[in-house]
C-alpha positions, -999 to 999 in steps of 0.1 A, spaced: 159 429 402 157 455 368 140 437 334 168 445 315 196 419 345 164 388 344 164 396 303 203 389 303 203 360 327 172 345 310 194 350 275 223 334 287 198 308 297 186 304 264 223 297 247 233 278 277 213 255 262 218 258 225 245 250 229 242 220 255 225 207 231 242 215 199 272 196 218 245 159 228 236 165 186 268 167 178 285 137 199 257 113 192 272 75 172 244 72 146 240 46 126 227 48 91 199 37 83 194 -4 75 178 -9 39 160 -37 41 152 -51 -2 126 -48 -10 101 -81 -18 102 -96 -50 68 -91 -65 62 -122 -84 33 -127 -106 6 -150 -103 -8 -172 -122 -45 -170 -124 -59 -190 -147 -93 -165 -150 -74 -139 -164 -62 -161 -188 -93 -169 -199 -102 -128 -199 -71 -125 -221 -85 -152 -246 -120 -140 -245 -111 -104 -248 -89 -110 -280 -117 -127 -294 -141 -98 -294 -177 -94 -310 -180 -139 -313 -168 -144 -267 -208 -131 -267 -215 -171 -274 -185 -191 -268 -199 -205 -231 -166 -208 -219 -165 -169 -222 -197 -164 -206 -187 -192 -177 -155 -169 -177 -174 -138 -165 -195 -154 -143 -166 -168 -121 -153 -129 -126 -182 -113 -117 -183 -135 -84 -148 -129 -80 -160 -91 -77 -190 -93 -58 -176 -116 -31 -198 -148 -36 -192 -183 -36 -194 -195 -70 -215 -221 -54 -246 -189 -42 -245 -178 -83 -257 -213 -94 -284 -217 -69 -295 -186 -72 -299 -195 -113 -320 -219 -111 -345 -201 -96 
């Protein structure tokens, strides 16, 4: 076989494959994507957050407020992943 004949056969096979793939794609039934509604984000009520806001609004007097000091200690414990009992036992030592 000559090179030209082999190239023509290859081109015919390629075109036949491309046409078959096109026909299959065009005849396929496509289901529209179902849109699931996103879950509504309900803000959780966190009393610690409300106390943090109160202390923030107090400004400098919050440094001397015992409740604000307790709120900041609890916030620090949450951030560091400590249980409140761990912090209390460390403070006693």
